[in-house]
LUMLUMDREN-2810 file (N, C-alpha, C; in Angstrom, 1 decimal):
<atoms>
<atom><aa>M</aa><ch>A</ch><at>N</at><xx>19.4</xx><yy>-81.5</yy><zz>-67.7</zz></atom>
<atom><aa>M</aa><ch>A</ch><at>CA</at><xx>20.6</xx><yy>-81.6</yy><zz>-68.6</zz></atom>
<atom><aa>M</aa><ch>A</ch><at>C</at><xx>21.2</xx><yy>-80.2</yy><zz>-68.7</zz></atom>
<atom><aa>A</aa><ch>A</ch><at>N</at><xx>22.4</xx><yy>-80.1</yy><zz>-68.7</zz></atom>
<atom><aa>A</aa><ch>A</ch><at>CA</at><xx>23.1</xx><yy>-78.8</yy><zz>-68.8</zz></atom>
<atom><aa>A</aa><ch>A</ch><at>C</at><xx>23.1</xx><yy>-78.3</yy><zz>-70.2</zz></atom>
<atom><aa>A</aa><ch>A</ch><at>N</at><xx>22.9</xx><yy>-77.0</yy><zz>-70.4</zz></atom>
<atom><aa>A</aa><ch>A</ch><at>CA</at><xx>23.1</xx><yy>-76.4</yy><zz>-71.7</zz></atom>
<atom><aa>A</aa><ch>A</ch><at>C</at><xx>24.6</xx><yy>-76.3</yy><zz>-72.0</zz></atom>
<atom><aa>D</aa><ch>A</ch><at>N</at><xx>24.9</xx><yy>-76.5</yy><zz>-73.3</zz></atom>
<atom><aa>D</aa><ch>A</ch><at>CA</at><xx>26.3</xx><yy>-76.5</yy><zz>-73.7</zz></atom>
<atom><aa>D</aa><ch>A</ch><at>C</at><xx>27.0</xx><yy>-75.3</yy><zz>-73.3</zz></atom>
<atom><aa>G</aa><ch>A</ch><at>N</at><xx>26.4</xx><yy>-74.1</yy><zz>-73.4</zz></atom>
<atom><aa>G</aa><ch>A</ch><at>CA</at><xx>27.0</xx><yy>-72.9</yy><zz>-73.0</zz></atom>
<atom><aa>G</aa><ch>A</ch><at>C</at><xx>27.2</xx><yy>-72.7</yy><zz>-71.5</zz></atom>
<atom><aa>D</aa><ch>A</ch><at>N</at><xx>26.6</xx><yy>-73.5</yy><zz>-70.7</zz></atom>
<atom><aa>D</aa><ch>A</ch><at>CA</at><xx>26.7</xx><yy>-73.4</yy><zz>-69.2</zz></atom>
<atom><aa>D</aa><ch>A</ch><at>C</at><xx>28.0</xx><yy>-74.1</yy><zz>-68.7</zz></atom>
<atom><aa>V</aa><ch>A</ch><at>N</at><xx>28.5</xx><yy>-75.0</yy><zz>-69.5</zz></atom>
<atom><aa>V</aa><ch>A</ch><at>CA</at><xx>29.7</xx><yy>-75.8</yy><zz>-69.0</zz></atom>
<atom><aa>V</aa><ch>A</ch><at>C</at><xx>30.9</xx><yy>-74.9</yy><zz>-68.8</zz></atom>
<atom><aa>P</aa><ch>A</ch><at>N</at><xx>31.3</xx><yy>-74.0</yy><zz>-69.7</zz></atom>
<atom><aa>P</aa><ch>A</ch><at>CA</at><xx>32.4</xx><yy>-73.1</yy><zz>-69.5</zz></atom>
<atom><aa>P</aa><ch>A</ch><at>C</at><xx>32.2</xx><yy>-72.2</yy><zz>-68.3</zz></atom>
<atom><aa>L</aa><ch>A</ch><at>N</at><xx>31.0</xx><yy>-71.7</yy><zz>-68.1</zz></atom>
<atom><aa>L</aa><ch>A</ch><at>CA</at><xx>30.6</xx><yy>-70.9</yy><zz>-66.9</zz></atom>
<atom><aa>L</aa><ch>A</ch><at>C</at><xx>30.8</xx><yy>-71.7</yy><zz>-65.6</zz></atom>
<atom><aa>A</aa><ch>A</ch><at>N</at><xx>30.3</xx><yy>-73.0</yy><zz>-65.7</zz></atom>
<atom><aa>A</aa><ch>A</ch><at>CA</at><xx>30.4</xx><yy>-73.8</yy><zz>-64.5</zz></atom>
<atom><aa>A</aa><ch>A</ch><at>C</at><xx>31.9</xx><yy>-74.1</yy><zz>-64.2</zz></atom>
<atom><aa>Q</aa><ch>A</ch><at>N</at><xx>32.7</xx><yy>-74.4</yy><zz>-65.2</zz></atom>
<atom><aa>Q</aa><ch>A</ch><at>CA</at><xx>34.1</xx><yy>-74.6</yy><zz>-64.9</zz></atom>
<atom><aa>Q</aa><ch>A</ch><at>C</at><xx>34.7</xx><yy>-73.4</yy><zz>-64.2</zz></atom>
<atom><aa>R</aa><ch>A</ch><at>N</at><xx>34.4</xx><yy>-72.2</yy><zz>-64.7</zz></atom>
<atom><aa>R</aa><ch>A</ch><at>CA</at><xx>34.9</xx><yy>-71.0</yy><zz>-64.1</zz></atom>
<atom><aa>R</aa><ch>A</ch><at>C</at><xx>34.4</xx><yy>-70.8</yy><zz>-62.7</zz></atom>
<atom><aa>A</aa><ch>A</ch><at>N</at><xx>33.1</xx><yy>-71.2</yy><zz>-62.4</zz></atom>
<atom><aa>A</aa><ch>A</ch><at>CA</at><xx>32.6</xx><yy>-71.1</yy><zz>-61.1</zz></atom>
<atom><aa>A</aa><ch>A</ch><at>C</at><xx>33.3</xx><yy>-72.0</yy><zz>-60.1</zz></atom>
<atom><aa>V</aa><ch>A</ch><at>N</at><xx>33.6</xx><yy>-73.2</yy><zz>-60.5</zz></atom>
<atom><aa>V</aa><ch>A</ch><at>CA</at><xx>34.3</xx><yy>-74.1</yy><zz>-59.5</zz></atom>
<atom><aa>V</aa><ch>A</ch><at>C</at><xx>35.7</xx><yy>-73.7</yy><zz>-59.4</zz></atom>
<atom><aa>M</aa><ch>A</ch><at>N</at><xx>36.3</xx><yy>-73.1</yy><zz>-60.3</zz></atom>
<atom><aa>M</aa><ch>A</ch><at>CA</at><xx>37.7</xx><yy>-72.6</yy><zz>-60.2</zz></atom>
<atom><aa>M</aa><ch>A</ch><at>C</at><xx>37.8</xx><yy>-71.4</yy><zz>-59.2</zz></atom>
<atom><aa>I</aa><ch>A</ch><at>N</at><xx>36.8</xx><yy>-70.5</yy><zz>-59.3</zz></atom>
<atom><aa>I</aa><ch>A</ch><at>CA</at><xx>36.9</xx><yy>-69.3</yy><zz>-58.6</zz></atom>
<atom><aa>I</aa><ch>A</ch><at>C</at><xx>36.3</xx><yy>-69.5</yy><zz>-57.1</zz></atom>
<atom><aa>H</aa><ch>A</ch><at>N</at><xx>35.3</xx><yy>-70.3</yy><zz>-57.0</zz></atom>
<atom><aa>H</aa><ch>A</ch><at>CA</at><xx>34.6</xx><yy>-70.4</yy><zz>-55.7</zz></atom>
<atom><aa>H</aa><ch>A</ch><at>C</at><xx>35.1</xx><yy>-71.7</yy><zz>-55.0</zz></atom>
<atom><aa>Q</aa><ch>A</ch><at>N</at><xx>36.3</xx><yy>-71.6</yy><zz>-54.5</zz></atom>
<atom><aa>Q</aa><ch>A</ch><at>CA</at><xx>36.9</xx><yy>-72.8</yy><zz>-53.8</zz></atom>
<atom><aa>Q</aa><ch>A</ch><at>C</at><xx>36.9</xx><yy>-72.6</yy><zz>-52.3</zz></atom>
<atom><aa>A</aa><ch>A</ch><at>N</at><xx>37.1</xx><yy>-73.7</yy><zz>-51.6</zz></atom>
<atom><aa>A</aa><ch>A</ch><at>CA</at><xx>37.1</xx><yy>-73.7</yy><zz>-50.2</zz></atom>
<atom><aa>A</aa><ch>A</ch><at>C</at><xx>38.4</xx><yy>-73.1</yy><zz>-49.6</zz></atom>
<atom><aa>E</aa><ch>A</ch><at>N</at><xx>38.2</xx><yy>-72.3</yy><zz>-48.5</zz></atom>
<atom><aa>E</aa><ch>A</ch><at>CA</at><xx>39.4</xx><yy>-71.8</yy><zz>-47.9</zz></atom>
<atom><aa>E</aa><ch>A</ch><at>C</at><xx>39.1</xx><yy>-71.8</yy><zz>-46.4</zz></atom>
<atom><aa>E</aa><ch>A</ch><at>N</at><xx>40.0</xx><yy>-72.3</yy><zz>-45.6</zz></atom>
<atom><aa>E</aa><ch>A</ch><at>CA</at><xx>39.8</xx><yy>-72.4</yy><zz>-44.1</zz></atom>
<atom><aa>E</aa><ch>A</ch><at>C</at><xx>39.9</xx><yy>-71.0</yy><zz>-43.5</zz></atom>
<atom><aa>W</aa><ch>A</ch><at>N</at><xx>38.9</xx><yy>-70.7</yy><zz>-42.8</zz></atom>
<atom><aa>W</aa><ch>A</ch><at>CA</at><xx>38.8</xx><yy>-69.5</yy><zz>-42.0</zz></atom>
<atom><aa>W</aa><ch>A</ch><at>C</at><xx>38.7</xx><yy>-69.9</yy><zz>-40.5</zz></atom>
<atom><aa>P</aa><ch>A</ch><at>N</at><xx>39.0</xx><yy>-69.0</yy><zz>-39.6</zz></atom>
<atom><aa>P</aa><ch>A</ch><at>CA</at><xx>38.8</xx><yy>-69.4</yy><zz>-38.2</zz></atom>
<atom><aa>P</aa><ch>A</ch><at>C</at><xx>37.4</xx><yy>-70.0</yy><zz>-37.9</zz></atom>
<atom><aa>G</aa><ch>A</ch><at>N</at><xx>37.3</xx><yy>-71.2</yy><zz>-37.5</zz></atom>
<atom><aa>G</aa><ch>A</ch><at>CA</at><xx>36.1</xx><yy>-71.8</yy><zz>-37.1</zz></atom>
<atom><aa>G</aa><ch>A</ch><at>C</at><xx>35.2</xx><yy>-72.3</yy><zz>-38.2</zz></atom>
<atom><aa>M</aa><ch>A</ch><at>N</at><xx>35.6</xx><yy>-72.2</yy><zz>-39.5</zz></atom>
<atom><aa>M</aa><ch>A</ch><at>CA</at><xx>34.7</xx><yy>-72.7</yy><zz>-40.5</zz></atom>
<atom><aa>M</aa><ch>A</ch><at>C</at><xx>35.4</xx><yy>-72.6</yy><zz>-41.9</zz></atom>
<atom><aa>I</aa><ch>A</ch><at>N</at><xx>34.8</xx><yy>-73.2</yy><zz>-42.9</zz></atom>
<atom><aa>I</aa><ch>A</ch><at>CA</at><xx>35.3</xx><yy>-73.2</yy><zz>-44.2</zz></atom>
<atom><aa>I</aa><ch>A</ch><at>C</at><xx>34.4</xx><yy>-72.3</yy><zz>-45.0</zz></atom>
<atom><aa>R</aa><ch>A</ch><at>N</at><xx>35.1</xx><yy>-71.3</yy><zz>-45.7</zz></atom>
<atom><aa>R</aa><ch>A</ch><at>CA</at><xx>34.3</xx><yy>-70.3</yy><zz>-46.5</zz></atom>
<atom><aa>R</aa><ch>A</ch><at>C</at><xx>34.8</xx><yy>-70.3</yy><zz>-47.9</zz></atom>
<atom><aa>C</aa><ch>A</ch><at>N</at><xx>34.1</xx><yy>-69.7</yy><zz>-48.8</zz></atom>
<atom><aa>C</aa><ch>A</ch><at>CA</at><xx>34.4</xx><yy>-69.6</yy><zz>-50.2</zz></atom>
<atom><aa>C</aa><ch>A</ch><at>C</at><xx>35.5</xx><yy>-68.5</yy><zz>-50.3</zz></atom>
<atom><aa>R</aa><ch>A</ch><at>N</at><xx>36.6</xx><yy>-68.8</yy><zz>-51.0</zz></atom>
<atom><aa>R</aa><ch>A</ch><at>CA</at><xx>37.7</xx><yy>-67.9</yy><zz>-51.2</zz></atom>
<atom><aa>R</aa><ch>A</ch><at>C</at><xx>37.3</xx><yy>-66.7</yy><zz>-51.9</zz></atom>
<atom><aa>N</aa><ch>A</ch><at>N</at><xx>36.3</xx><yy>-66.8</yy><zz>-52.8</zz></atom>
<atom><aa>N</aa><ch>A</ch><at>CA</at><xx>35.9</xx><yy>-65.6</yy><zz>-53.6</zz></atom>
<atom><aa>N</aa><ch>A</ch><at>C</at><xx>34.8</xx><yy>-64.7</yy><zz>-52.9</zz></atom>
<atom><aa>C</aa><ch>A</ch><at>N</at><xx>33.7</xx><yy>-65.4</yy><zz>-52.5</zz></atom>
<atom><aa>C</aa><ch>A</ch><at>CA</at><xx>32.5</xx><yy>-64.6</yy><zz>-52.0</zz></atom>
<atom><aa>C</aa><ch>A</ch><at>C</at><xx>32.5</xx><yy>-64.5</yy><zz>-50.5</zz></atom>
<atom><aa>G</aa><ch>A</ch><at>N</at><xx>33.2</xx><yy>-65.4</yy><zz>-49.8</zz></atom>
<atom><aa>G</aa><ch>A</ch><at>CA</at><xx>33.2</xx><yy>-65.4</yy><zz>-48.3</zz></atom>
<atom><aa>G</aa><ch>A</ch><at>C</at><xx>32.1</xx><yy>-66.1</yy><zz>-47.7</zz></atom>
<atom><aa>G</aa><ch>A</ch><at>N</at><xx>31.2</xx><yy>-66.7</yy><zz>-48.5</zz></atom>
<atom><aa>G</aa><ch>A</ch><at>CA</at><xx>30.0</xx><yy>-67.4</yy><zz>-48.0</zz></atom>
<atom><aa>G</aa><ch>A</ch><at>C</at><xx>30.5</xx><yy>-68.8</yy><zz>-47.5</zz></atom>
<atom><aa>R</aa><ch>A</ch><at>N</at><xx>29.6</xx><yy>-69.4</yy><zz>-46.7</zz></atom>
<atom><aa>R</aa><ch>A</ch><at>CA</at><xx>29.9</xx><yy>-70.8</yy><zz>-46.2</zz></atom>
<atom><aa>R</aa><ch>A</ch><at>C</at><xx>30.1</xx><yy>-71.6</yy><zz>-47.5</zz></atom>
<atom><aa>W</aa><ch>A</ch><at>N</at><xx>31.1</xx><yy>-72.5</yy><zz>-47.4</zz></atom>
<atom><aa>W</aa><ch>A</ch><at>CA</at><xx>31.4</xx><yy>-73.3</yy><zz>-48.5</zz></atom>
<atom><aa>W</aa><ch>A</ch><at>C</at><xx>30.8</xx><yy>-74.7</yy><zz>-48.3</zz></atom>
<atom><aa>P</aa><ch>A</ch><at>N</at><xx>30.2</xx><yy>-75.3</yy><zz>-49.3</zz></atom>
<atom><aa>P</aa><ch>A</ch><at>CA</at><xx>30.2</xx><yy>-74.9</yy><zz>-50.7</zz></atom>
<atom><aa>P</aa><ch>A</ch><at>C</at><xx>29.2</xx><yy>-73.7</yy><zz>-50.8</zz></atom>
<atom><aa>C</aa><ch>A</ch><at>N</at><xx>29.6</xx><yy>-72.7</yy><zz>-51.5</zz></atom>
<atom><aa>C</aa><ch>A</ch><at>CA</at><xx>28.7</xx><yy>-71.5</yy><zz>-51.7</zz></atom>
<atom><aa>C</aa><ch>A</ch><at>C</at><xx>27.7</xx><yy>-71.8</yy><zz>-52.9</zz></atom>
<atom><aa>R</aa><ch>A</ch><at>N</at><xx>26.8</xx><yy>-70.9</yy><zz>-53.1</zz></atom>
<atom><aa>R</aa><ch>A</ch><at>CA</at><xx>25.8</xx><yy>-71.1</yy><zz>-54.1</zz></atom>
<atom><aa>R</aa><ch>A</ch><at>C</at><xx>26.4</xx><yy>-71.3</yy><zz>-55.5</zz></atom>
<atom><aa>L</aa><ch>A</ch><at>N</at><xx>27.4</xx><yy>-70.6</yy><zz>-55.9</zz></atom>
<atom><aa>L</aa><ch>A</ch><at>CA</at><xx>28.0</xx><yy>-70.7</yy><zz>-57.2</zz></atom>
<atom><aa>L</aa><ch>A</ch><at>C</at><xx>28.8</xx><yy>-72.0</yy><zz>-57.4</zz></atom>
<atom><aa>D</aa><ch>A</ch><at>N</at><xx>29.5</xx><yy>-72.4</yy><zz>-56.3</zz></atom>
<atom><aa>D</aa><ch>A</ch><at>CA</at><xx>30.2</xx><yy>-73.7</yy><zz>-56.4</zz></atom>
<atom><aa>D</aa><ch>A</ch><at>C</at><xx>29.2</xx><yy>-74.8</yy><zz>-56.5</zz></atom>
<atom><aa>R</aa><ch>A</ch><at>N</at><xx>28.1</xx><yy>-74.8</yy><zz>-55.8</zz></atom>
<atom><aa>R</aa><ch>A</ch><at>CA</at><xx>27.1</xx><yy>-75.8</yy><zz>-55.9</zz></atom>
<atom><aa>R</aa><ch>A</ch><at>C</at><xx>26.5</xx><yy>-75.8</yy><zz>-57.3</zz></atom>
<atom><aa>W</aa><ch>A</ch><at>N</at><xx>26.2</xx><yy>-74.6</yy><zz>-57.9</zz></atom>
<atom><aa>W</aa><ch>A</ch><at>CA</at><xx>25.6</xx><yy>-74.6</yy><zz>-59.2</zz></atom>
<atom><aa>W</aa><ch>A</ch><at>C</at><xx>26.6</xx><yy>-75.1</yy><zz>-60.2</zz></atom>
<atom><aa>G</aa><ch>A</ch><at>N</at><xx>27.9</xx><yy>-74.7</yy><zz>-60.1</zz></atom>
<atom><aa>G</aa><ch>A</ch><at>CA</at><xx>28.9</xx><yy>-75.2</yy><zz>-61.1</zz></atom>
<atom><aa>G</aa><ch>A</ch><at>C</at><xx>29.0</xx><yy>-76.7</yy><zz>-61.1</zz></atom>
<atom><aa>R</aa><ch>A</ch><at>N</at><xx>29.1</xx><yy>-77.2</yy><zz>-59.9</zz></atom>
<atom><aa>R</aa><ch>A</ch><at>CA</at><xx>29.2</xx><yy>-78.7</yy><zz>-59.8</zz></atom>
<atom><aa>R</aa><ch>A</ch><at>C</at><xx>28.0</xx><yy>-79.4</yy><zz>-60.3</zz></atom>
<atom><aa>S</aa><ch>A</ch><at>N</at><xx>26.8</xx><yy>-78.9</yy><zz>-60.1</zz></atom>
<atom><aa>S</aa><ch>A</ch><at>CA</at><xx>25.6</xx><yy>-79.5</yy><zz>-60.6</zz></atom>
<atom><aa>S</aa><ch>A</ch><at>C</at><xx>25.5</xx><yy>-79.5</yy><zz>-62.1</zz></atom>
<atom><aa>V</aa><ch>A</ch><at>N</at><xx>26.0</xx><yy>-78.4</yy><zz>-62.7</zz></atom>
<atom><aa>V</aa><ch>A</ch><at>CA</at><xx>26.0</xx><yy>-78.3</yy><zz>-64.1</zz></atom>
<atom><aa>V</aa><ch>A</ch><at>C</at><xx>27.0</xx><yy>-79.3</yy><zz>-64.7</zz></atom>
<atom><aa>L</aa><ch>A</ch><at>N</at><xx>28.2</xx><yy>-79.4</yy><zz>-64.1</zz></atom>
<atom><aa>L</aa><ch>A</ch><at>CA</at><xx>29.2</xx><yy>-80.3</yy><zz>-64.6</zz></atom>
<atom><aa>L</aa><ch>A</ch><at>C</at><xx>28.7</xx><yy>-81.7</yy><zz>-64.4</zz></atom>
<atom><aa>R</aa><ch>A</ch><at>N</at><xx>28.0</xx><yy>-82.1</yy><zz>-63.3</zz></atom>
<atom><aa>R</aa><ch>A</ch><at>CA</at><xx>27.5</xx><yy>-83.4</yy><zz>-63.1</zz></atom>
<atom><aa>R</aa><ch>A</ch><at>C</at><xx>26.5</xx><yy>-83.7</yy><zz>-64.2</zz></atom>
<atom><aa>A</aa><ch>A</ch><at>N</at><xx>25.6</xx><yy>-82.8</yy><zz>-64.5</zz></atom>
<atom><aa>A</aa><ch>A</ch><at>CA</at><xx>24.6</xx><yy>-83.0</yy><zz>-65.5</zz></atom>
<atom><aa>A</aa><ch>A</ch><at>C</at><xx>25.3</xx><yy>-83.2</yy><zz>-66.9</zz></atom>
<atom><aa>A</aa><ch>A</ch><at>N</at><xx>26.4</xx><yy>-82.6</yy><zz>-67.1</zz></atom>
<atom><aa>A</aa><ch>A</ch><at>CA</at><xx>27.2</xx><yy>-82.7</yy><zz>-68.4</zz></atom>
<atom><aa>A</aa><ch>A</ch><at>C</at><xx>28.0</xx><yy>-84.0</yy><zz>-68.4</zz></atom>
<atom><aa>G</aa><ch>A</ch><at>N</at><xx>27.9</xx><yy>-84.8</yy><zz>-67.3</zz></atom>
<atom><aa>G</aa><ch>A</ch><at>CA</at><xx>28.6</xx><yy>-86.1</yy><zz>-67.3</zz></atom>
<atom><aa>G</aa><ch>A</ch><at>C</at><xx>29.9</xx><yy>-86.1</yy><zz>-66.5</zz></atom>
<atom><aa>W</aa><ch>A</ch><at>N</at><xx>30.3</xx><yy>-85.1</yy><zz>-65.9</zz></atom>
<atom><aa>W</aa><ch>A</ch><at>CA</at><xx>31.5</xx><yy>-85.0</yy><zz>-65.1</zz></atom>
<atom><aa>W</aa><ch>A</ch><at>C</at><xx>31.3</xx><yy>-85.7</yy><zz>-63.7</zz></atom>
<atom><aa>S</aa><ch>A</ch><at>N</at><xx>32.3</xx><yy>-86.4</yy><zz>-63.3</zz></atom>
<atom><aa>S</aa><ch>A</ch><at>CA</at><xx>32.3</xx><yy>-87.0</yy><zz>-61.9</zz></atom>
<atom><aa>S</aa><ch>A</ch><at>C</at><xx>32.9</xx><yy>-86.0</yy><zz>-61.0</zz></atom>
<atom><aa>D</aa><ch>A</ch><at>N</at><xx>32.8</xx><yy>-86.3</yy><zz>-59.7</zz></atom>
<atom><aa>D</aa><ch>A</ch><at>CA</at><xx>33.5</xx><yy>-85.4</yy><zz>-58.7</zz></atom>
<atom><aa>D</aa><ch>A</ch><at>C</at><xx>35.0</xx><yy>-85.5</yy><zz>-58.9</zz></atom>
<atom><aa>A</aa><ch>A</ch><at>N</at><xx>35.5</xx><yy>-86.7</yy><zz>-59.3</zz></atom>
<atom><aa>A</aa><ch>A</ch><at>CA</at><xx>36.9</xx><yy>-86.8</yy><zz>-59.6</zz></atom>
<atom><aa>A</aa><ch>A</ch><at>C</at><xx>37.3</xx><yy>-86.0</yy><zz>-60.8</zz></atom>
<atom><aa>D</aa><ch>A</ch><at>N</at><xx>36.5</xx><yy>-85.9</yy><zz>-61.8</zz></atom>
<atom><aa>D</aa><ch>A</ch><at>CA</at><xx>36.8</xx><yy>-85.1</yy><zz>-63.0</zz></atom>
<atom><aa>D</aa><ch>A</ch><at>C</at><xx>36.9</xx><yy>-83.6</yy><zz>-62.6</zz></atom>
<atom><aa>V</aa><ch>A</ch><at>N</at><xx>36.0</xx><yy>-83.2</yy><zz>-61.7</zz></atom>
<atom><aa>V</aa><ch>A</ch><at>CA</at><xx>36.0</xx><yy>-81.8</yy><zz>-61.3</zz></atom>
<atom><aa>V</aa><ch>A</ch><at>C</at><xx>37.3</xx><yy>-81.5</yy><zz>-60.5</zz></atom>
<atom><aa>A</aa><ch>A</ch><at>N</at><xx>37.7</xx><yy>-82.4</yy><zz>-59.6</zz></atom>
<atom><aa>A</aa><ch>A</ch><at>CA</at><xx>38.9</xx><yy>-82.2</yy><zz>-58.8</zz></atom>
<atom><aa>A</aa><ch>A</ch><at>C</at><xx>40.1</xx><yy>-82.2</yy><zz>-59.7</zz></atom>
<atom><aa>E</aa><ch>A</ch><at>N</at><xx>40.1</xx><yy>-83.1</yy><zz>-60.7</zz></atom>
<atom><aa>E</aa><ch>A</ch><at>CA</at><xx>41.3</xx><yy>-83.1</yy><zz>-61.6</zz></atom>
<atom><aa>E</aa><ch>A</ch><at>C</at><xx>41.3</xx><yy>-81.8</yy><zz>-62.5</zz></atom>
<atom><aa>F</aa><ch>A</ch><at>N</at><xx>40.2</xx><yy>-81.3</yy><zz>-62.9</zz></atom>
<atom><aa>F</aa><ch>A</ch><at>CA</at><xx>40.1</xx><yy>-80.1</yy><zz>-63.6</zz></atom>
<atom><aa>F</aa><ch>A</ch><at>C</at><xx>40.7</xx><yy>-78.9</yy><zz>-62.8</zz></atom>
<atom><aa>I</aa><ch>A</ch><at>N</at><xx>40.3</xx><yy>-78.8</yy><zz>-61.5</zz></atom>
<atom><aa>I</aa><ch>A</ch><at>CA</at><xx>40.8</xx><yy>-77.8</yy><zz>-60.6</zz></atom>
<atom><aa>I</aa><ch>A</ch><at>C</at><xx>42.3</xx><yy>-77.9</yy><zz>-60.4</zz></atom>
<atom><aa>E</aa><ch>A</ch><at>N</at><xx>42.8</xx><yy>-79.1</yy><zz>-60.2</zz></atom>
<atom><aa>E</aa><ch>A</ch><at>CA</at><xx>44.2</xx><yy>-79.3</yy><zz>-59.9</zz></atom>
<atom><aa>E</aa><ch>A</ch><at>C</at><xx>45.0</xx><yy>-78.9</yy><zz>-61.2</zz></atom>
<atom><aa>S</aa><ch>A</ch><at>N</at><xx>44.5</xx><yy>-79.4</yy><zz>-62.3</zz></atom>
<atom><aa>S</aa><ch>A</ch><at>CA</at><xx>45.2</xx><yy>-79.1</yy><zz>-63.6</zz></atom>
<atom><aa>S</aa><ch>A</ch><at>C</at><xx>45.3</xx><yy>-77.6</yy><zz>-63.9</zz></atom>
<atom><aa>A</aa><ch>A</ch><at>N</at><xx>44.2</xx><yy>-76.9</yy><zz>-63.7</zz></atom>
<atom><aa>A</aa><ch>A</ch><at>CA</at><xx>44.2</xx><yy>-75.5</yy><zz>-63.9</zz></atom>
<atom><aa>A</aa><ch>A</ch><at>C</at><xx>45.1</xx><yy>-74.7</yy><zz>-62.9</zz></atom>
<atom><aa>A</aa><ch>A</ch><at>N</at><xx>45.2</xx><yy>-75.2</yy><zz>-61.7</zz></atom>
<atom><aa>A</aa><ch>A</ch><at>CA</at><xx>46.0</xx><yy>-74.6</yy><zz>-60.7</zz></atom>
<atom><aa>A</aa><ch>A</ch><at>C</at><xx>47.5</xx><yy>-74.8</yy><zz>-61.1</zz></atom>
<atom><aa>R</aa><ch>A</ch><at>N</at><xx>47.8</xx><yy>-76.0</yy><zz>-61.6</zz></atom>
<atom><aa>R</aa><ch>A</ch><at>CA</at><xx>49.2</xx><yy>-76.2</yy><zz>-62.0</zz></atom>
<atom><aa>R</aa><ch>A</ch><at>C</at><xx>49.6</xx><yy>-75.3</yy><zz>-63.2</zz></atom>
<atom><aa>R</aa><ch>A</ch><at>N</at><xx>48.7</xx><yy>-75.1</yy><zz>-64.1</zz></atom>
<atom><aa>R</aa><ch>A</ch><at>CA</at><xx>48.9</xx><yy>-74.2</yy><zz>-65.3</zz></atom>
<atom><aa>R</aa><ch>A</ch><at>C</at><xx>49.1</xx><yy>-72.8</yy><zz>-64.9</zz></atom>
<atom><aa>S</aa><ch>A</ch><at>N</at><xx>48.4</xx><yy>-72.3</yy><zz>-63.9</zz></atom>
<atom><aa>S</aa><ch>A</ch><at>CA</at><xx>48.5</xx><yy>-70.9</yy><zz>-63.5</zz></atom>
<atom><aa>S</aa><ch>A</ch><at>C</at><xx>49.7</xx><yy>-70.7</yy><zz>-62.6</zz></atom>
<atom><aa>G</aa><ch>A</ch><at>N</at><xx>50.3</xx><yy>-71.7</yy><zz>-62.0</zz></atom>
<atom><aa>G</aa><ch>A</ch><at>CA</at><xx>51.5</xx><yy>-71.5</yy><zz>-61.2</zz></atom>
<atom><aa>G</aa><ch>A</ch><at>C</at><xx>51.2</xx><yy>-70.9</yy><zz>-59.9</zz></atom>
<atom><aa>P</aa><ch>A</ch><at>N</at><xx>52.3</xx><yy>-70.7</yy><zz>-59.1</zz></atom>
<atom><aa>P</aa><ch>A</ch><at>CA</at><xx>52.1</xx><yy>-70.2</yy><zz>-57.7</zz></atom>
<atom><aa>P</aa><ch>A</ch><at>C</at><xx>51.7</xx><yy>-68.7</yy><zz>-57.7</zz></atom>
</atoms>
């Protein structure tokens, strides 16, 4: 089970560590590791433990991207 304090950190991790297409592979936009990188996997596992579905995570990322603008 996720600790309550981990959820905001997990939200930040999935926002920052997103997929980006590089020549020949998909890498993390932030750390450059193969995606899903370690922090994206950790963030998603914490959010799943807190009751979030994959659709919830995708909606959260899209909503935050809309708020931050281009």
